[in-house]
C-alpha positions in Angstrom: 16.3 -11.0 -3.1 13.7 -13.7 -3.7 14.1 -15.7 -0.6 14.0 -12.5 1.5 11.0 -11.5 -0.3 9.1 -14.8 0.4 9.9 -14.6 4.2 8.8 -10.9 4.2 5.5 -11.8 2.4 4.8 -14.7 4.9 5.2 -12.2 7.7 3.1 -9.6 5.8 0.3 -12.2 5.4 0.2 -12.7 9.1 0.0 -9.0 9.5 -2.7 -8.7 7.0 -4.8 -11.4 8.7 -5.1 -9.1 11.6 -6.0 -6.3 9.4 -8.7 -8.5 8.0 -9.9 -9.4 11.4 -9.9 -5.7 12.3 -12.0 -4.7 9.1 -14.4 -7.7 9.7 -15.0 -6.5 13.2 -15.5 -3.0 12.0 -18.1 -4.3 9.4 -20.0 -6.4 12.1 -20.2 -3.8 14.8 -20.2 -0.6 12.8 -21.2 -1.5 9.2 -21.0 0.6 6.0 -22.9 3.5 7.3 -22.5 7.0 8.5 -20.1 6.4 11.5 -17.9 4.4 9.3 -17.8 7.2 6.7 -17.1 9.8 9.4 -14.3 7.8 10.6 -12.8 7.3 7.1 -13.1 11.0 6.5 -11.4 11.8 9.8 -8.2 9.6 9.1 -7.8 11.0 5.6 -5.4 13.6 6.8 -2.9 11.3 8.7 -3.4 8.6 6.1 -2.5 11.3 3.5 0.6 12.3 5.6 1.6 8.5 6.0 1.2 7.8 2.5 3.2 10.7 1.2 6.0 10.5 4.1 6.4 6.8 3.8 6.9 6.8 0.0 8.5 10.2 -0.4 10.9 10.4 2.6 11.9 6.7 2.4 12.5 6.9 -1.3 14.7 9.9 -0.9 16.3 8.8 2.4 17.7 5.6 1.5 19.8 6.6 -1.5 21.0 9.9 0.4 21.9 7.9 3.3 24.1 5.6 1.2 25.6 8.8 -0.4 26.5 10.2 3.1 27.8 6.9 4.3 30.0 6.5 1.4 31.4 9.9 1.4 31.7 10.6 5.1 31.0 7.5 7.1 28.3 6.0 9.4 28.6 8.8 12.0 27.9 11.5 9.6 25.1 9.4 8.0 23.5 9.1 11.6 24.0 12.8 12.0 22.1 13.4 8.7 19.4 11.0 10.1 18.9 13.0 13.3 18.8 16.3 11.6 16.2 15.0 9.1 14.0 13.7 11.9 13.9 16.9 13.8 13.3 19.0 10.7 10.3 16.7 9.9 8.9 17.4 13.4 9.1 21.1 12.7 7.1 20.7 9.5 4.8 18.2 11.4 3.9 20.8 13.9 2.9 23.1 11.3 0.8 20.6 9.5 -0.9 19.6 12.8 -1.8 23.4 13.6 -3.1 23.9 10.4 -5.2 20.7 10.5 -6.5 21.5 13.9 -7.7 25.0 13.0 -9.2 24.0 9.6 -10.6 20.7 10.6 -14.2 21.6 9.8 -13.5 22.9 6.3 -11.2 20.0 5.6 -13.8 17.5 6.6 -16.5 19.3 4.4 -13.9 19.3 1.6 -13.3 15.5 2.0 -17.0 14.4 2.4 -19.1 17.1 0.9 -22.2 15.2 2.1 -21.5 15.8 5.8 -23.7 18.3 7.6 -25.1 19.1 11.0 -24.0 16.7 13.9 -22.2 14.5 11.4 -20.0 17.3 10.3 -19.3 18.4 13.9 -18.3 14.7 14.9 -16.0 14.4 11.8 -14.4 17.8 12.7 -13.7 16.5 16.4 -12.5 13.2 15.1 -10.2 15.0 12.7 -8.7 17.3 15.4 -8.0 14.1 17.6 -6.5 11.9 14.9 -4.1 14.7 13.5 -1.8 14.0 16.5 -0.8 10.9 14.4 1.1 13.1 12.0 4.2 13.0 14.5 4.7 9.2 14.9 4.0 8.7 11.1 6.9 11.1 10.0 9.1 9.6 12.8 8.4 6.1 11.4 9.1 7.1 7.8 12.8 7.7 8.5 13.4 4.9 10.9 11.7 2.6 8.7 14.1 3.5 5.9 17.1 3.2 8.5 15.9 -0.3 9.3 15.6 -1.2 5.7 19.1 -0.1 5.1 20.3 -2.4 7.9 18.4 -5.3 6.4 15.8 -5.2 9.0 12.5 -5.7 7.3 10.6 -7.5 10.1 10.1 -4.9 12.6 8.4 -2.6 10.2 6.1 -5.5 9.2 4.8 -6.1 12.7 3.8 -2.6 13.4 0.3 -3.0 11.8 -0.4 -6.1 14.1 0.1 -3.8 17.2 -2.1 -1.3 15.5 -4.8 -3.7 14.6 -5.1 -5.3 18.0 -5.6 -1.9 19.7 -8.2 -0.9 17.0 -10.1 -4.2 17.4 -10.4 -3.5 21.0 -11.5 0.1 20.5 -14.1 -1.0 18.0 -15.7 -3.5 20.2 -15.7 -1.1 23.2 -17.3 1.5 20.8 -20.2 -0.8 20.2 -20.5 -1.8 23.7 -20.4 1.4 25.4 -22.0 3.2 22.5 -19.4 6.1 22.5 -18.1 7.0 19.0 -15.0 8.9 20.6 -13.5 5.6 21.7 -13.1 4.6 18.2 -11.0 7.7 17.2 -9.1 7.8 20.5 -8.3 4.0 20.0 -7.2 4.9 16.5 -4.8 7.5 17.8 -3.4 5.3 20.5 -2.9 2.5 17.7 -1.0 4.9 15.5 1.3 5.9 18.3 2.0 2.5 20.1 2.5 0.4 17.0 6.1 2.1 16.5 7.1 1.5 20.3 10.0 -0.9 19.2 11.5 1.4 16.7 13.7 3.4 19.1 15.0 0.4 20.7 15.6 -1.6 17.5 17.4 1.4 15.8 19.5 2.0 18.8 20.7 -1.6 18.6 21.5 -1.1 15.0 23.7 1.8 15.6 21.5 4.8 15.7 21.3 7.2 18.7 18.7 10.0 18.7 19.8 13.6 19.8 18.5 17.1 19.1 19.9 18.7 16.0 18.3 21.1 13.5 20.3 22.5 10.7 18.1 23.6 7.7 21.4 24.6 5.7 22.9 21.1 5.8 23.9 20.3 2.2 22.5 16.7 2.3 19.2 17.8 3.5 19.0 20.3 0.8 19.8 17.7 -1.6 17.3 15.4 0.0 14.6 18.0 -0.3 15.5 18.6 -4.0 15.1 14.9 -4.6 11.9 14.2 -2.5 9.9 17.2 -3.5 8.9 15.8 -6.9 8.5 12.2 -5.1 6.2 13.7 -2.3 4.2 15.6 -5.1 3.9 12.3 -6.9 2.8 10.4 -3.6 0.4 13.4 -2.8 -1.1 13.0 -6.2 -1.6 9.3 -5.6 -3.2 9.9 -2.3 -5.3 12.7 -3.7 -6.8 10.3 -6.2 -8.3 8.6 -3.1 -9.5 11.7 -1.6 -11.1 12.8 -5.1 -12.8 9.3 -5.3 -14.3 9.7 -1.7 -15.3 13.4 -2.3 -17.1 12.5 -5.8 -18.6 9.4 -4.2 -19.9 11.5 -1.3 -21.3 14.3 -3.5 -23.0 12.1 -6.1 -23.9 8.9 -4.3 -24.3 10.0 -0.7 -22.1 9.7 2.5 -22.3 5.9 2.9 -20.7 5.3 -0.5 -17.4 6.4 1.0 -17.4 3.4 3.4 -18.1 1.1 0.5 -15.2 2.4 -1.5 -13.1 1.9 1.8 -14.1 -1.8 2.0 -13.4 -2.7 -1.5 -9.9 -0.9 -1.5 -9.3 -2.7 2.0 -9.5 -6.0 0.3 -7.3 -5.0 -2.6 -5.0 -3.5 -0.2 -4.1 -6.9 1.2 -2.5 -7.7 -2.2 -0.6 -4.4 -2.2 0.6 -4.9 1.4 1.7 -8.6 1.0 3.2 -8.4 -2.4 4.0 -4.9 -3.7 5.2 -3.4 -0.5 7.3 -6.6 0.3 9.0 -6.7 -2.9 9.7 -2.8 -3.0 10.9 -2.9 0.5 13.5 -5.5 -0.2 14.3 -4.4 -3.6 14.9 -0.7 -2.8 18.0 -0.9 -0.7 19.7 -3.3 -3.1 18.7 -1.3 -6.3 19.9 2.1 -4.5 23.2 0.5 -3.6 23.8 -0.7 -7.1 22.9 2.7 -8.5 25.4 4.3 -6.0 28.2 2.0 -7.4 27.1 2.9 -10.8 26.2 -0.7 -11.6 23.3 0.0 -13.9 23.2 -3.3 -15.6 22.9 -5.2 -12.4 20.5 -2.6 -11.3 18.3 -3.2 -14.2 18.6 -7.1 -13.5 17.2 -6.6 -10.0 14.4 -4.3 -11.2 13.4 -7.0 -13.8 13.6 -9.8 -11.0 11.4 -7.6 -8.7 8.8 -7.1 -11.5 8.5 -10.7 -12.3 8.4 -11.8 -8.6 5.6 -9.2 -8.1 3.6 -10.5 -11.1 3.8 -14.0 -10.1 1.8 -13.2 -7.0 -0.1 -10.0 -8.1 -1.6 -11.3 -11.3 -3.2 -14.4 -10.0 -4.4 -12.7 -6.6 -6.0 -9.9 -8.5 -7.8 -12.0 -11.0 -8.9 -14.3 -8.3 -10.4 -11.5 -6.5 -12.3 -10.3 -9.6 -13.8 -13.7 -10.2 -14.6 -14.5 -6.6 -15.5 -11.1 -5.4 -19.1 -11.8 -4.0 -18.2 -14.8 -1.9 -15.0 -13.1 -0.6 -16.9 -9.8 0.4 -19.7 -12.0 1.8 -17.4 -14.1 4.0 -15.3 -11.2 5.0 -17.9 -8.6 6.0 -21.6 -9.7 5.6 -22.8 -9.8 9.2 -24.9 -7.8 11.6 -24.6 -4.1 10.4 -23.1 -5.1 6.9 -26.0 -6.2 4.7 -26.3 -8.3 1.5 -27.0 -5.1 -0.4 -23.6 -3.8 1.0 -22.0 -7.0 -0.2 -23.2 -6.7 -3.8 -22.1 -3.0 -4.0 -18.6 -3.6 -2.6 -18.0 -6.7 -4.6 -18.8 -4.8 -7.8 -16.5 -2.0 -6.8 -13.6 -4.4 -5.9 -13.9 -6.2 -9.3 -13.5 -3.0 -11.1 -10.9 -1.6 -9.0 -8.8 -4.9 -9.0 -6.8 -4.2 -12.2 -5.3 -1.0 -10.6 -3.1 -3.5 -8.3 -1.3 -4.8 -11.3 -0.6 -1.5 -13.0 0.3 0.4 -9.8 2.7 -2.3 -8.9 4.6 -2.0 -12.1 4.6 1.8 -11.4 5.9 1.6 -8.1 8.9 -1.0 -8.9 10.0 1.1 -11.9 9.9 4.3 -10.0 12.5 2.9 -7.5 14.9 2.7 -10.4 14.7 6.4 -11.0 14.7 7.3 -7.2 17.8 5.3 -6.8 19.7 7.3 -9.4 18.4 10.4 -7.7 16.0 11.4 -10.7 12.4 12.0 -9.5 11.0 14.4 -11.9 10.0 12.1 -14.7 8.0 9.6 -12.4 6.2 12.7 -10.9 5.3 14.0 -14.2 3.7 10.6 -15.2 1.8 10.2 -11.9 0.5 13.7 -12.1 -0.7 13.1 -15.7 -2.2 9.9 -14.5 -4.2 11.6 -11.8 -5.4 14.3 -14.1 -6.7 11.6 -16.4 -8.3 9.8 -13.4 -10.2 12.9 -12.7 -11.4 13.3 -16.1 -12.4 10.0 -16.4 -14.3 10.0 -13.0 -16.9 12.5 -14.6 -17.1 10.5 -17.7 -17.6 7.0 -16.3 -19.9 7.9 -13.4 -22.4 9.0 -15.9 -22.3 5.5 -17.5 -21.6 3.1 -14.6 -22.5 5.2 -11.4 -20.3 4.4 -8.5 -18.4 1.7 -10.4 -17.4 4.4 -12.8 -14.9 5.9 -10.1 -13.2 2.2 -10.0 -13.0 2.2 -13.7 -11.5 5.6 -14.0 -8.7 4.6 -11.5 -7.9 1.2 -13.2 -8.0 2.9 -16.7 -5.7 6.0 -15.7 -3.2 3.6 -13.8 -3.0 1.4 -16.8 -2.2 4.5 -18.9 0.4 5.5 -16.3 2.2 2.0 -16.1 2.7 2.2 -20.0 4.0 5.5 -19.6 6.5 4.4 -16.9 7.7 1.4 -18.8 8.4 3.8 -21.9 10.3 6.2 -19.7 12.3 3.3 -18.1 13.4 2.1 -21.5 14.4 5.4 -22.7 16.5 6.1 -19.6 18.0 2.8 -18.7 17.5 0.6 -21.8 15.7 -2.4 -22.5 15.1 -4.8 -19.4 15.8 -8.2 -21.1 12.5 -7.3 -22.7 11.6 -10.6 -24.4 12.3 -12.7 -21.4 10.3 -10.6 -19.1 7.4 -10.4 -21.4 7.6 -14.1 -21.9 7.5 -14.7 -18.1 4.6 -12.5 -17.6 2.7 -14.1 -20.5 3.3 -17.4 -18.8 2.1 -16.0 -15.5 -1.0 -14.7 -17.1 -1.9 -17.9 -18.7 -1.3 -19.9 -15.6 -3.5 -17.5 -13.6 -6.3 -17.8 -16.3 -6.2 -21.5 -15.8 -6.2 -21.0 -12.0 -9.4 -18.7 -12.1 -11.2 -20.9 -14.4 -10.5 -23.9 -12.0 -11.6 -21.8 -9.1 -14.9 -20.6 -10.7 -15.7 -24.1 -11.9 -15.1 -25.8 -8.5 -16.9 -23.0 -6.6 -20.1 -23.3 -8.6 -20.0 -27.3 -8.4 -19.5 -27.2 -4.7 -22.0 -24.5 -4.0 -25.1 -26.6 -4.9 -24.4 -29.0 -2.1 -22.4 -27.0 0.5 -22.2 -23.7 2.2 -20.6 -20.8 0.3 -17.8 -20.7 3.0 -16.7 -24.2 2.3 -17.2 -23.8 -1.4 -15.0 -20.8 -1.4 -12.2 -22.4 0.8 -11.9 -25.6 -1.3 -12.2 -23.9 -4.6 -9.2 -21.4 -3.6 -7.1 -24.1 -2.2 -7.6 -26.2 -5.3 -6.9 -23.3 -7.7 -3.7 -22.4 -5.8 -2.5 -25.9 -6.3 -3.2 -25.8 -9.9 -1.5 -22.3 -10.1 1.6 -23.5 -8.4 1.9 -26.6 -10.7 1.6 -24.4 -13.8 4.1 -22.0 -12.5 6.5 -24.8 -11.3 6.8 -26.1 -15.0 6.6 -22.8 -16.8 10.4 -22.4 -17.0 10.6 -18.8 -15.5 14.1 -17.9 -14.3 13.0 -16.7 -10.8 11.2 -19.9 -10.3 13.8 -22.1 -11.5 16.3 -20.3 -9.2 14.1 -21.2 -6.2 13.9 -24.7 -7.6 17.6 -25.0 -7.7 18.0 -23.6 -4.2 15.6 -26.1 -2.8 17.3 -29.0 -4.5 20.8 -27.8 -3.3 19.5 -27.5 0.3 17.7 -30.9 0.2 20.8 -32.6 -1.0 22.9 -30.8 1.5 20.6 -32.1 4.3 21.1 -35.5 3.0 
C-alpha cells in the first residue's frame, strides 16, 4: 500500500498545483470580496452533494460490490452498478428541481448577509451550478468502480481538467466584466472533468445500460448501509455551511471568502495525503473485511494512519508556523490585499489542527464501513458537529472570526478521540504502543522541522525577499525532517528503505 500511496500522492500534488494556480488567479482577478462570496455561496449545494455522495456512496458501494461479486460474479456486480447509477439519477433529478425552485431562500440561508442585487445574482448562480449534481453523482459510483479495479490515477486527474477550465473562465470574467462567465465556466468544468470516466470504466469491464429496480436486495442493503454514512458526511458538510452562515451573519459577507481561502490551503494537505491514503487503503481493507481477516485489516488500518501522520503532521505544523508568508505568496496581489492576508493567515493557523484529527477520523471510519457497520461513526460525527455549533457561539465572542476556526479544530479533536475509543472497543487494540511511539517520533521530527523552518526564514528575511526566504527555509526544513524520519526506526519507513535497498541491489 505504501508505494501505491506515494505514487498517488505525487500525482495528487501535480493536481493540487493546478488548484493552487486556480485560487491564485481567482484571488488576483476577483479578490476576497462580494463576487467571490456570492460564487462560494452558489457552489455550496453541488459541493455539498459532491461531499456526501463521494464519501457516502463510495464508502457503501465498494464493500457491497465486493459482496455481490463474491456471491454472484462480476456480471451481477456490474448489473448492481448500473441499477445504482440510474437510481441516483432519479434522486439527482429531485434534488435539482428542489434546488432550482428554492434557490433564493437557499442562498439566503447559506449567506444571511446577502440582499438586493447580490441575492439575485447568488440565486441565478445557484440555479445554473445545480446542474452539476448529475455528473457528481455519476462520478461517485464510477470513482468507486475504478478504485476497485486498482485504477487510482484517472480520478486524480479530474481536478486538473476542472482547474484549467476554471482558470480560463476566471480570466474571461475579469476581462469581459461579466460575472456569469464565472459560474458557467464552473458548470462546464464540473461536467467535462469526468469525460474520461465512461471510456476507462468500459475498458475495465463496465458497460452502461438503463436499468432501475428499487426493490433490488443489494440496493436496499446499500441504502441501509449508506444512509448513516451520508448523514455523517452531510453533518461534516453542514459544519462548513454553518461556519459560512455564522461568519456572514456576524462578520459580513466578505468573511465567507476569507474562510474559503484559508480552507483551500489546508485542503491541499487533505487532498494530497488524506484522500490518497483512504483511496488506496479502502478497497484493500474492504476486501480483507469481506474475507473476515480482521487482524490483517487492523494491520492495514494502522499502516494507513502512520503513513498519513508522517505527512499530515509536518505539513500542518509547517502551515501554522509559516501561515503569513504562505498566504502572501499564494494570494496577495491586485484585489487581494495585505489586510486579507493577515486575516486568512490567522484563520489558517487556527483551522490547521483540524486536518490531523479529521484524517484520523476518516481512516478509522473506513474500518467500520468495510464491515458494513456505519451507525457508530455517524453518531460520533453528529455529536462532533453539535459540539462545533455550540463552541462556535462561545468562541466567536472571545476570538471573533478565528473563534469559528478554533471551534472546528476543538470539536474535531474530541471526535477523533471518540473514534479511537470506538475502534478499540469494536476491533481491539491496533498495536497500540508501536503506533503511538511512531506518531510521537513523527511529532518530534516535525517540531525540529518547524523550528528549523522558522529560524532560517527569519534569518534570510533580513537580506532577501520573503519569497526566496520562504522557499529556502521550506526546502531545508523538509531535508531536516526527512533525515529525522529516516533514522527514527518507524516500521513503514524501514519497509520503504528495505525495498529501495533491494531494488538498488537488483539493478547492480
